[in-house]
C-alpha positions as CSV (number, residue, x, y, z in Angstrom):
1,M,26.1,8.5,-10.7
2,M,26.4,10.3,-14.0
3,T,27.6,8.4,-16.9
4,D,27.9,10.0,-20.5
5,F,25.7,7.0,-22.3
6,P,26.5,5.7,-25.1
7,V,29.5,4.1,-23.6
8,M,31.7,2.1,-26.3
9,L,31.6,-1.7,-26.3
10,R,35.5,-2.4,-26.4
11,S,36.0,-6.1,-26.8
12,I,33.2,-8.9,-27.1
13,L,34.7,-12.3,-25.8
14,G,33.9,-16.1,-25.6
15,N,34.7,-19.6,-24.9
16,Q,37.3,-21.3,-26.7
17,R,38.4,-24.5,-26.2
18,Q,42.5,-24.4,-25.8
19,A,44.9,-27.1,-26.6
20,D,44.9,-28.1,-23.2
21,G,41.6,-28.8,-23.0
22,S,40.6,-25.6,-21.1
23,Q,38.2,-23.4,-21.9
24,R,40.0,-19.4,-22.2
25,K,37.7,-16.0,-22.7
26,T,38.6,-15.6,-26.4
27,A,37.8,-12.0,-28.1
28,L,35.4,-12.3,-31.0
29,S,35.5,-10.2,-34.1
30,G,32.6,-9.4,-36.6
31,R,28.9,-9.5,-35.6
32,V,27.8,-11.4,-32.7
33,F,24.1,-12.9,-32.1
34,L,23.1,-12.0,-28.4
35,N,20.1,-14.5,-27.5
36,T,17.9,-15.2,-24.2
37,H,20.4,-17.8,-23.5
38,G,23.9,-16.4,-24.4
39,L,25.7,-15.5,-27.6
40,Q,26.5,-16.8,-31.2
41,A,29.6,-15.3,-33.1
42,E,30.5,-15.6,-36.7
43,N,33.3,-17.9,-35.9
44,G,30.9,-20.7,-34.8
45,I,32.0,-19.8,-30.3
46,E,28.5,-19.9,-28.9
47,E,27.5,-19.9,-24.7
48,H,24.6,-21.0,-23.9
49,F,23.5,-20.6,-20.1
50,A,20.0,-22.3,-18.9
51,D,19.3,-19.0,-16.7
52,P,18.1,-16.2,-18.8
53,D,19.0,-13.8,-15.9
54,C,22.7,-14.9,-16.6
55,A,22.4,-14.7,-20.2
56,L,25.8,-12.2,-20.4
57,M,28.2,-11.1,-18.2
58,H,30.1,-7.4,-17.8
59,Y,33.3,-6.8,-16.3
60,A,34.8,-3.1,-16.1
61,R,38.3,-2.5,-17.5
62,E,38.5,-0.4,-14.6
63,H,38.5,-3.3,-12.6
64,Y,42.1,-4.3,-14.1
65,D,43.9,-1.4,-13.2
66,Y,43.4,-2.0,-9.4
67,W,44.1,-5.7,-9.7
68,R,47.1,-4.9,-11.5
69,E,48.4,-3.1,-8.7
70,R,47.2,-5.7,-5.8
71,Y,48.6,-8.3,-7.4
72,P,52.0,-7.4,-9.4
73,A,53.5,-10.7,-10.3
74,L,50.0,-11.6,-12.4
75,A,50.1,-8.3,-14.4
76,G,50.9,-9.6,-17.7
77,Q,49.1,-12.0,-19.6
78,Q,48.2,-13.8,-16.5
79,L,45.5,-10.5,-15.8
80,H,44.3,-10.9,-19.5
81,I,40.8,-8.9,-20.7
82,G,38.4,-12.0,-20.3
83,L,40.0,-13.7,-16.8
84,F,36.7,-12.7,-15.0
85,G,34.6,-14.5,-17.1
86,E,33.1,-11.1,-18.8
87,N,31.2,-11.3,-22.2
88,F,31.6,-7.7,-22.7
89,S,34.6,-5.2,-21.6
90,T,34.5,-1.6,-21.3
91,R,35.5,1.7,-19.7
92,G,32.8,4.0,-18.4
93,M,30.8,1.5,-16.9
94,T,30.7,0.4,-13.5
95,E,29.1,-1.1,-10.5
96,A,28.8,2.7,-9.2
97,N,27.1,3.8,-12.0
98,V,25.0,1.4,-13.5
99,C,21.5,0.2,-11.6
100,P,19.7,-3.5,-11.6
101,G,17.1,-3.0,-14.3
102,D,18.6,-0.5,-16.6
103,V,17.7,-1.6,-20.2
104,F,20.3,-0.7,-23.3
105,R,20.3,-1.0,-26.5
106,L,23.4,-2.5,-28.3
107,G,23.8,-2.5,-32.0
108,S,20.1,-4.2,-32.6
109,A,19.7,-6.0,-29.0
110,E,18.2,-5.1,-25.9
111,I,19.4,-6.1,-22.9
112,Q,18.8,-5.3,-19.4
113,I,20.6,-5.5,-16.2
114,S,19.3,-8.7,-13.7
115,W,21.6,-9.0,-10.7
116,G,25.6,-8.6,-9.6
117,R,27.6,-11.5,-10.5
118,V,28.8,-13.4,-7.0
119,A,32.1,-14.4,-7.2
120,C,33.3,-18.0,-6.5
121,Q,36.4,-20.4,-5.6
122,T,37.2,-20.2,-9.3
123,M,38.3,-16.1,-9.2
124,A,40.4,-17.0,-5.7
125,E,42.6,-19.4,-8.0
126,R,42.8,-16.8,-10.9
127,L,44.0,-14.6,-8.7
128,R,45.8,-16.9,-6.7
129,D,44.4,-15.1,-3.6
130,P,41.8,-17.0,-1.1
131,H,40.5,-14.0,-0.2
132,A,40.1,-12.5,-3.6
133,P,36.1,-13.3,-4.2
134,E,35.2,-11.5,-0.5
135,L,37.4,-8.9,-1.3
136,M,35.7,-8.8,-5.0
137,H,31.9,-8.3,-2.9
138,Q,33.1,-6.2,-0.4
139,Q,34.4,-3.5,-3.1
140,S,31.9,-4.2,-5.7
141,R,34.3,-5.1,-8.4
142,N,32.5,-8.3,-9.3
143,G,30.4,-7.8,-12.3
144,W,27.2,-8.0,-13.4
145,F,24.7,-10.1,-15.9
146,Y,22.0,-9.1,-18.5
147,R,19.1,-10.6,-19.9
148,V,18.6,-10.4,-23.3
149,L,15.0,-8.8,-23.6
150,T,14.9,-8.6,-27.8
151,P,17.7,-10.5,-29.3
152,G,20.0,-9.0,-31.8
153,E,23.4,-8.3,-33.1
154,T,26.1,-6.2,-31.9
155,G,29.9,-5.8,-32.3
156,C,32.7,-4.0,-31.5
157,S,32.5,0.0,-31.1
158,D,29.0,-0.1,-31.2
159,G,27.4,1.7,-27.8
160,F,25.9,0.9,-24.6
161,V,22.5,3.6,-25.4
162,L,20.5,3.8,-22.1
163,L,16.9,3.5,-22.8
164,D,15.3,2.9,-19.2
165,R,16.4,3.5,-15.4
166,P,13.5,2.3,-13.3
167,A,16.0,2.1,-10.5
168,A,17.6,5.3,-10.2
169,G,19.2,5.9,-6.9
170,W,19.9,2.0,-6.7
171,P,23.5,1.8,-8.1
172,L,24.5,-1.7,-8.2
173,S,27.4,-0.8,-6.4
174,R,24.5,0.0,-3.3
175,V,22.2,-3.1,-3.8
176,Q,25.7,-5.4,-3.5
177,A,26.4,-3.9,-0.5
178,I,23.4,-5.0,0.9
179,V,23.2,-8.2,-0.8
180,F,26.7,-9.3,0.4
181,S,26.5,-8.2,3.7
182,D,23.6,-9.0,6.5
183,G,22.7,-5.1,6.3
184,G,20.0,-3.4,4.8
185,T,17.4,-1.4,6.5
186,S,14.1,-2.5,6.7
187,E,12.8,-0.3,3.9
188,E,15.8,-1.2,1.4
189,L,14.7,-4.8,1.8
190,L,11.3,-4.2,0.8
191,A,12.4,-2.1,-2.3
192,L,14.6,-5.1,-3.4
193,S,12.2,-7.8,-2.7
194,A,9.4,-5.5,-4.8
195,M,11.9,-4.9,-7.7
196,P,10.7,-7.1,-10.7
197,F,13.2,-6.5,-12.4
198,L,16.0,-8.0,-10.0
199,A,16.5,-11.7,-10.4
200,D,14.5,-14.0,-8.2
201,G,17.4,-15.4,-6.3
202,W,18.5,-11.5,-4.9
203,R,14.2,-10.9,-4.5
204,A,14.0,-13.9,-2.3
205,L,17.1,-13.3,-0.2
206,A,16.0,-9.5,0.7
207,L,12.2,-11.1,1.3
208,L,13.9,-13.8,3.3
209,R,16.2,-11.4,5.4
210,L,13.3,-9.1,5.9
211,Q,11.0,-11.3,7.3
212,S,13.7,-12.5,9.7
213,R,13.6,-9.1,11.4
214,R,9.8,-9.0,12.1
């Protein structure tokens, strides 16, 4: 699970309205302000999410290589960076080498991994495969969310600098293997339910599953 930090931020993306009225993730230039509910770019693009545990989303560029190979008919513009709804795009960080609770400095902001992204019907439609969300969960190719601990500015070429890792030994891929199945030992479920930095939804799920076994 070793990763050499800092990992460079390749792209920052935000929703931009298209001519047909739809929204599409578009690369943002310049400095971008990260706040507790999303981001604001110099060009006026804003994203606001009511749940601060879903303020920002990260998706690994490595996964695009897999999807392009799996869905060759979509390998052109239809599998563009941003298709998975991400705000951050990198190489070097995946669900296998980040953990819930990880705190990073990014520019002048500090952000913390809160939980994994739950793939929905939207991804089935974009990938033209009804089984795509399940595959994303099974293979831990679904991305993850951050909460913003300290608002601040960032931009492309800034690095993700790891400041704290309170859940070492709990890569997100391990957590998701438990969450997206009926698995996990009682000890694992107890540990997840007690992680104060894990989003409430997943803590509650772990606790409910644990209680059902008693």
